[in-house]
C-alpha angles and dihedrals in degrees: 000000000000090000091051092049093050091047091051091049091049091051090049093050090047090052093050092046091050091050091049091049091049090050091050093049091048090051092046093053091054113026102014097050093036089223094170120185120234093251096048094043091049091053091050094049094045089075094088132121094250098049090237119166124220120234123209126211135185114209111205120210135156091260103040151348105243121199120207136163135210132200128176144043122320098224093062129085114276123243115196120199121204116188131215133233130324097011144083140219086291087076087078097046097121094046091048091063097035113132096216093052094043090051091057107030149017110247130218129182128185134202102231116228110285095025138086110344095340098093101305112221094010105105128207102203095184108098088193091058093047091051089049093053091052091045089060088060093048093048087063091049100047096085090053098045123046090191125047118182119189122203115194123184124200107317087003085063088059090054091043092053091049090049091054091047097049099035107030092160091062098050119065098164134020133194114195104196114187084329126182106228107137122075117246092007102113137074119264116192115226091233089066091076103055095037089055090060113105090240092063103021094088092061095054118095114255101252093047090048090055092043090051092052091047093047096051093049098038100097090058092050092050092048088055089052096050094092095047104069093096089064092066108103098165128108105261136200117189117201124183140158113238090219096051106140096179103052104022121233091243086077090070092050090049093051096046096046092051097050093097097151102036111130089224132002137183134171131204125190108195114216115237094357124133130191096305103085093137087067102031102037105026094139091055091052091053092046090051092052092050090046090056090050088053098048094044096048 
């Protein structure tokens, strides 16, 4: 009798745990990953002072379908936002409807490969390939925009730096926000290793699966980039919290010291700030973008 009761209790706990896990995964796919549909995202971004509407595009290539969105007026400089991991273009939602930015620029945000609606859960671990995909978008925008400013956050900063290295004629200004640019200078959680194994990988939500794959191959990608910093000709602003425990502050020093041919460069270490500059120092991010428009005009 006792054995049967314990067995029944164990089955009940297993059921409740499974339901809780299912609920968490469902939440993560929607809120946690910010995988926002075109229609919902468009409604959110329409609440701006200029009544501008966002447009969504799906770039088709052999490697990937890449979703990106644009909002703003064509005659203005172009600001391109590249998110980190795990995330999506929704990370930039508040900046994409910001009045100050929309008054001075057209805004573009991309779902990086493996996130959002760019093949969720199917990572592209090559930073070079990711930069090439985004470059194809910018090549089509260059004739329309004399100034292109790229803002990369965290792992998005890695891609943004590679983009400026490989396509210097497409990037006039570059913001490296809490950017990972130095090999072996970021935190890797122990759970990343077992959850990347094929036996467990299937149970991991798509954005985390992509982030895991990127994280565990990141040092190799950064080593390959180490010799390319001299190719960056853009004006660059490096922003980093001095208490960042995820992407260590030494990354900012590394970036700044290797920008030998940047037409302009500046670095700001933010006292007491961690990896959340989009929330804690939003005004500074906007000022930096406007500064780059000024110095590249």
